[in-house]
C-alpha positions as CSV (number, residue, x, y, z in Angstrom):
1,M,-26.4,48.0,-57.6
2,K,-28.5,49.9,-60.3
3,N,-26.7,48.5,-63.1
4,N,-27.4,44.7,-61.1
5,A,-31.4,45.5,-61.2
6,L,-31.1,46.3,-65.0
7,L,-28.8,43.1,-66.0
8,I,-30.9,41.0,-63.9
9,L,-34.4,42.4,-65.7
10,S,-32.3,42.2,-68.7
11,I,-32.4,38.6,-68.1
12,L,-35.5,38.0,-67.1
13,L,-37.5,40.2,-70.6
14,F,-35.1,38.0,-72.8
15,A,-35.7,35.0,-70.7
16,N,-39.6,35.6,-71.3
17,G,-39.0,36.7,-74.7
18,Y,-37.7,33.2,-75.5
19,A,-40.4,31.3,-74.1
20,Q,-43.1,33.2,-75.3
21,Q,-41.1,32.4,-78.9
22,N,-41.4,28.3,-78.0
23,K,-44.8,28.9,-77.6
24,M,-47.5,27.6,-80.0
25,N,-51.6,28.0,-80.2
26,L,-53.3,24.7,-80.1
27,I,-56.6,24.5,-81.0
28,V,-59.0,21.3,-80.9
29,G,-62.1,20.8,-82.1
30,T,-64.4,17.8,-80.4
31,Y,-67.5,16.0,-80.5
32,T,-70.0,17.8,-78.6
33,N,-73.0,14.9,-78.3
34,S,-70.9,12.1,-77.0
35,C,-69.9,13.8,-73.7
36,E,-69.1,17.3,-71.7
37,S,-67.8,19.6,-74.4
38,K,-67.8,23.3,-75.3
39,G,-66.7,23.4,-78.8
40,I,-63.3,24.7,-79.6
41,Y,-60.7,24.6,-76.9
42,V,-57.5,26.9,-77.1
43,Y,-54.3,25.9,-75.8
44,D,-50.7,27.4,-75.0
45,F,-48.2,24.5,-76.3
46,D,-44.3,25.0,-75.5
47,V,-42.6,22.7,-78.6
48,E,-40.0,22.6,-76.5
49,T,-41.1,20.2,-73.4
50,A,-44.7,19.6,-74.1
51,E,-46.4,21.6,-71.3
52,V,-49.9,22.7,-72.3
53,K,-52.5,25.2,-70.7
54,L,-55.7,26.4,-71.4
55,K,-56.3,29.7,-72.9
56,S,-59.9,29.8,-73.9
57,S,-62.9,27.4,-75.1
58,T,-65.8,28.4,-76.9
59,D,-69.6,28.1,-75.7
60,K,-72.1,25.8,-77.3
61,V,-70.7,25.2,-80.4
62,V,-72.1,22.0,-82.1
63,N,-69.6,19.5,-83.3
64,P,-66.8,21.8,-84.6
65,S,-65.5,18.4,-85.9
66,Y,-63.4,19.7,-88.3
67,L,-61.3,23.3,-88.3
68,T,-59.4,26.1,-90.5
69,V,-57.1,29.0,-89.6
70,S,-57.1,31.4,-92.0
71,A,-53.3,32.4,-93.4
72,D,-53.2,35.4,-91.5
73,N,-53.8,33.9,-88.4
74,K,-56.9,36.3,-87.9
75,F,-60.2,33.9,-88.4
76,V,-61.1,30.2,-87.9
77,Y,-63.4,28.5,-89.6
78,S,-65.8,25.2,-88.6
79,V,-67.8,22.6,-89.8
80,N,-70.5,21.8,-87.7
81,E,-71.7,18.4,-88.0
82,N,-74.8,17.9,-87.4
83,G,-76.8,15.5,-89.8
84,V,-79.3,17.5,-92.3
85,E,-78.7,20.6,-89.8
86,S,-75.3,20.4,-90.3
87,T,-73.4,24.4,-90.6
88,V,-70.4,26.2,-91.0
89,S,-69.1,28.4,-88.7
90,S,-66.9,32.0,-89.1
91,F,-64.9,33.3,-85.8
92,E,-62.6,35.8,-84.9
93,F,-59.2,34.8,-83.7
94,N,-57.4,36.4,-80.8
95,A,-54.1,34.7,-81.0
96,R,-52.4,35.9,-78.2
97,K,-55.6,35.6,-76.0
98,G,-56.5,32.5,-77.7
99,D,-60.3,33.9,-78.0
100,L,-62.4,32.8,-80.1
101,K,-65.8,35.5,-80.9
102,F,-68.3,34.3,-83.3
103,I,-69.3,36.1,-86.1
104,N,-71.6,34.0,-88.0
105,K,-72.7,30.2,-89.7
106,Q,-74.2,29.2,-92.6
107,N,-76.1,26.0,-93.4
108,S,-73.7,23.8,-94.7
109,E,-76.1,22.2,-97.5
110,G,-75.3,19.1,-97.3
111,A,-75.3,16.2,-93.8
112,D,-72.3,15.5,-91.4
113,P,-69.6,18.1,-93.5
114,C,-66.7,16.7,-92.1
115,F,-63.5,18.8,-93.3
116,I,-62.9,22.3,-94.5
117,L,-60.3,24.4,-95.9
118,N,-59.6,28.4,-97.1
119,D,-57.7,30.7,-98.8
120,T,-58.1,34.3,-98.8
121,K,-61.0,34.3,-100.2
122,N,-63.1,31.5,-100.1
123,V,-64.1,28.0,-97.3
124,I,-64.6,25.2,-98.6
125,V,-66.1,22.1,-97.2
126,A,-66.9,18.7,-97.5
127,N,-69.9,17.3,-96.8
128,Y,-69.7,13.3,-95.8
129,S,-73.6,11.9,-95.6
130,G,-74.5,14.7,-98.1
131,G,-71.8,13.7,-100.9
132,S,-70.9,16.8,-102.1
133,I,-68.9,20.0,-101.9
134,S,-70.1,23.4,-100.5
135,V,-68.3,26.7,-101.3
136,F,-68.5,30.2,-99.5
137,K,-66.3,33.4,-100.1
138,K,-65.4,35.3,-97.4
139,N,-66.4,39.1,-96.2
140,S,-64.2,41.6,-95.5
141,K,-64.7,40.9,-92.0
142,G,-64.0,37.4,-92.2
143,G,-67.4,36.3,-92.2
144,L,-69.2,33.7,-94.6
145,S,-71.3,34.6,-97.3
146,E,-74.5,32.2,-98.0
147,V,-72.8,29.3,-100.1
148,K,-72.0,30.0,-103.6
149,Q,-71.7,27.2,-105.3
150,V,-73.0,23.4,-104.4
151,L,-71.1,20.0,-106.0
152,H,-73.0,16.5,-106.0
153,H,-71.0,13.5,-106.8
154,K,-72.8,10.7,-107.4
155,G,-72.5,6.7,-107.6
156,K,-71.3,3.8,-105.1
157,G,-68.9,1.3,-104.0
158,P,-68.8,-2.3,-103.2
159,N,-68.8,-2.5,-99.5
160,V,-72.4,-2.2,-99.0
161,K,-72.1,-1.4,-95.7
162,R,-70.3,1.9,-96.0
163,Q,-70.4,2.7,-99.9
164,Q,-74.4,2.7,-100.9
165,S,-73.5,6.6,-102.3
166,S,-70.8,9.1,-102.6
167,H,-69.3,10.1,-99.2
168,V,-66.9,13.2,-99.9
169,H,-64.8,13.1,-96.8
170,M,-62.0,15.2,-97.8
171,V,-61.2,18.3,-100.1
172,Q,-57.7,19.5,-100.4
173,F,-55.5,22.0,-102.2
174,T,-52.8,21.2,-105.3
175,P,-49.5,22.5,-103.8
176,D,-49.7,25.3,-106.7
177,K,-53.0,26.1,-105.7
178,K,-54.7,25.6,-109.5
179,F,-56.4,22.8,-108.0
180,V,-58.8,21.3,-105.7
181,L,-59.0,17.3,-104.9
182,A,-61.9,16.0,-103.5
183,N,-61.5,12.5,-102.1
184,D,-64.6,10.4,-102.2
185,L,-65.1,7.6,-99.7
186,G,-68.0,5.8,-101.5
187,T,-67.0,6.0,-105.1
188,D,-63.2,5.4,-104.8
189,K,-62.8,7.9,-106.8
190,I,-60.5,11.6,-106.2
191,Y,-62.3,14.2,-107.9
192,V,-60.1,17.0,-110.0
193,Y,-61.5,20.4,-109.9
194,E,-59.9,23.9,-111.5
195,Y,-60.1,26.3,-108.9
196,K,-61.2,29.5,-109.8
197,P,-61.2,31.8,-106.4
198,D,-62.3,34.9,-108.1
199,S,-65.4,33.6,-109.7
200,E,-68.2,34.0,-108.1
201,N,-70.7,31.2,-108.6
202,E,-68.2,28.6,-110.8
203,I,-65.7,28.2,-108.3
204,L,-64.8,24.9,-109.2
205,V,-64.9,22.9,-112.5
206,I,-64.4,19.7,-112.4
207,K,-61.6,19.0,-114.6
208,D,-61.0,15.1,-113.8
209,S,-61.3,11.8,-111.8
210,I,-59.0,9.5,-110.6
211,S,-60.3,5.8,-110.2
212,L,-58.9,3.8,-107.2
213,K,-59.0,0.4,-105.8
214,K,-63.0,-1.0,-105.1
215,G,-63.6,-0.9,-101.8
216,S,-60.6,1.2,-100.4
217,G,-62.6,4.0,-99.1
218,P,-60.4,6.8,-100.1
219,R,-60.2,9.1,-96.8
220,H,-57.4,11.9,-96.6
221,L,-54.8,12.6,-98.6
222,T,-51.5,14.7,-98.2
223,F,-48.6,15.9,-100.1
224,S,-44.6,16.1,-99.7
225,P,-43.7,19.6,-98.2
226,N,-41.7,20.1,-102.1
227,G,-45.1,19.3,-103.5
228,K,-43.5,16.6,-105.7
229,F,-45.7,13.8,-104.1
230,A,-49.0,13.2,-102.9
231,Y,-49.7,10.2,-100.6
232,L,-53.5,9.0,-100.2
233,L,-55.0,7.0,-97.1
234,H,-57.7,4.4,-97.9
235,E,-60.0,4.4,-95.0
236,L,-61.6,0.6,-95.1
237,D,-58.7,-1.7,-96.5
238,G,-55.2,0.2,-94.7
239,T,-53.8,1.1,-98.5
240,L,-51.6,3.7,-98.8
241,S,-51.3,5.1,-102.5
242,V,-48.2,7.4,-103.5
243,F,-48.5,9.7,-106.4
244,S,-46.1,11.6,-108.0
245,Y,-47.0,15.6,-108.5
246,E,-45.8,17.1,-111.8
247,N,-47.0,19.2,-114.7
248,Q,-50.5,19.3,-112.5
249,K,-50.8,15.7,-112.8
250,L,-51.2,12.7,-110.2
251,T,-49.3,9.7,-111.6
252,K,-49.6,6.3,-109.2
253,L,-46.5,5.4,-108.2
254,E,-46.6,2.6,-105.5
255,E,-49.2,1.5,-102.6
256,A,-48.0,0.7,-99.0
257,Q,-50.4,-0.8,-96.2
258,I,-50.8,0.5,-92.6
259,I,-51.5,-2.9,-91.5
260,D,-49.6,-5.9,-91.2
261,E,-50.2,-8.7,-93.7
262,D,-51.3,-11.0,-91.1
263,F,-54.3,-8.9,-89.3
264,K,-57.2,-9.9,-88.9
265,G,-59.4,-6.8,-86.9
266,E,-61.4,-3.8,-88.2
267,T,-59.4,-1.6,-90.4
268,S,-60.8,1.9,-90.2
269,A,-57.7,4.4,-91.4
270,A,-58.1,8.3,-90.8
271,D,-55.3,10.5,-90.9
272,I,-51.6,11.3,-92.0
273,H,-49.3,13.7,-92.0
274,I,-45.4,14.4,-92.9
275,T,-43.1,16.0,-90.7
276,P,-42.0,19.4,-92.1
277,D,-38.3,18.4,-93.3
278,G,-39.9,15.6,-95.5
279,K,-38.3,12.7,-93.7
280,F,-41.2,10.7,-92.3
281,L,-45.1,9.9,-93.0
282,Y,-47.2,9.1,-90.3
283,A,-50.9,7.4,-90.8
284,S,-53.5,6.7,-88.0
285,N,-55.7,3.2,-87.7
286,R,-58.4,3.3,-85.6
287,G,-61.0,-0.2,-85.5
288,T,-58.8,-3.1,-83.7
289,A,-55.5,-1.2,-84.0
290,N,-55.7,2.2,-82.9
291,D,-52.2,3.0,-83.7
292,I,-49.7,4.9,-85.9
293,T,-47.8,3.7,-88.8
294,C,-44.4,5.0,-89.3
295,F,-42.6,5.6,-93.1
296,A,-39.7,7.1,-93.9
297,I,-39.8,8.9,-97.5
298,Q,-37.0,8.0,-99.7
299,K,-36.2,11.1,-102.1
300,N,-38.4,9.2,-105.3
301,G,-41.3,9.7,-103.2
302,R,-41.5,5.8,-102.2
303,L,-42.1,5.0,-98.6
304,N,-39.7,2.2,-96.4
305,Y,-42.1,0.7,-93.3
306,I,-40.9,1.8,-89.9
307,G,-42.9,0.4,-87.2
308,H,-46.2,0.8,-85.3
309,N,-46.9,2.7,-82.5
310,S,-49.8,2.0,-79.7
311,T,-51.7,5.3,-79.7
312,L,-52.5,4.7,-76.2
313,G,-56.1,5.2,-76.3
314,K,-58.9,4.4,-79.1
315,G,-60.3,6.1,-82.3
316,P,-56.9,8.4,-83.5
317,R,-59.3,10.0,-85.9
318,N,-57.0,13.2,-86.0
319,F,-53.3,13.7,-84.8
320,V,-51.0,16.3,-85.5
321,I,-46.9,16.9,-85.9
322,D,-46.0,20.5,-84.0
323,P,-43.8,22.9,-86.4
324,T,-40.8,22.6,-85.0
325,A,-41.0,18.2,-85.6
326,N,-40.5,17.8,-81.8
327,F,-43.6,15.7,-81.1
328,L,-47.0,14.6,-82.4
329,L,-50.1,14.5,-80.7
330,V,-53.0,12.2,-81.3
331,G,-56.9,12.8,-80.4
332,N,-58.3,9.6,-79.0
333,Q,-61.8,9.9,-79.7
334,Y,-63.2,7.4,-77.6
335,T,-60.8,7.7,-74.9
336,N,-61.4,11.4,-74.5
337,E,-57.6,12.3,-74.3
338,V,-54.8,14.0,-76.4
339,V,-51.4,11.8,-76.0
340,I,-48.2,13.6,-76.7
341,F,-45.5,11.6,-78.3
342,K,-41.8,12.9,-78.7
343,I,-40.3,12.7,-82.7
344,N,-37.0,10.7,-82.8
345,K,-35.6,12.9,-85.8
346,A,-33.3,10.8,-86.5
347,N,-35.3,7.4,-87.0
348,G,-39.2,8.8,-86.8
349,K,-40.0,6.5,-84.1
350,L,-42.1,7.6,-81.4
351,T,-42.2,7.1,-77.6
352,D,-44.7,8.3,-75.1
353,T,-44.0,11.1,-73.1
354,G,-46.5,10.7,-70.4
355,K,-48.4,13.5,-70.6
356,R,-51.6,14.1,-72.0
357,I,-54.8,16.7,-72.2
358,E,-58.1,15.1,-71.0
359,L,-61.0,16.3,-73.3
360,C,-64.2,15.3,-74.5
361,S,-64.0,13.5,-77.9
362,P,-60.8,15.2,-79.7
363,V,-61.1,14.8,-83.4
364,C,-59.1,17.9,-84.5
365,L,-55.9,19.5,-84.0
366,I,-54.5,22.8,-85.7
367,F,-51.3,24.2,-84.7
368,A,-51.1,28.0,-84.7
369,P,-48.6,31.1,-84.1
């Protein structure tokens, strides 16, 4: 009888341990000025079943529209997109409980920050309306210093409604971490900065800029898992530019499109991600389409079109692929829910799981251990 009890206990412990291995933290940032939202939400997400359970939320965090998690999983950094009153916040993160404890915040030194990244030394922010990049140092407790560097871009593009001035939409490390790339929707350029993480005040040093198609509006960029290719999504015309990355240089290979030739609606391309195995690339389009386009990635980095999927909502500003590539989750900003799709690992196609996370204006989704 005693042996049976021990056997049952062992089975239960094993099952619980296996279940925990399948769980990831899903961290979601929202807009808080359009509906009732507390700011940042943390969920348990099962990468085998797509079951979701709320673990915690912040309170009265203003418009945390983009987030980044530290490499050691101990801290979360957030923009607070609020016009000229925008800030950048740091939080202590308890991964087991999902709790976020506010540490401090600093002025973003640029209006409407829309993207944020971090490494062990610094936090770097793209200010959209401000047309600038702000750099902050981390202190020993994960908090943010006052701004150490602000870099302003100048110029405009041919789209009179969207390109009257610089609009920095993303900052991204190159795979070797030697450079930071800044996509500027307003000037149709990628700015290339040498990255000096240990410098006190000159952390980013301009080295080059890459001119892109006029009026295209570069938005988000991602690298292939092997670091050999970069893919840049243009918001205004739905272009998807493919680059090789070799010897610390981007070389354009081709241009694809996430819209059909006969598409007549409004184009508002948003987010772009690649599956962890490097086989498939997905890009979202808001505007009239509200869909995600899938491509297969060839060995030479070029793209083969697979198809479109409706996001089953409006405003797919951001989406995320879970680390096992079982699921793709789309934050539909204007219909206030996260839609969960199953990924076919053989052909990249998406199918609706029927599972949803109802949430006010979800606009940033990140997985963390």
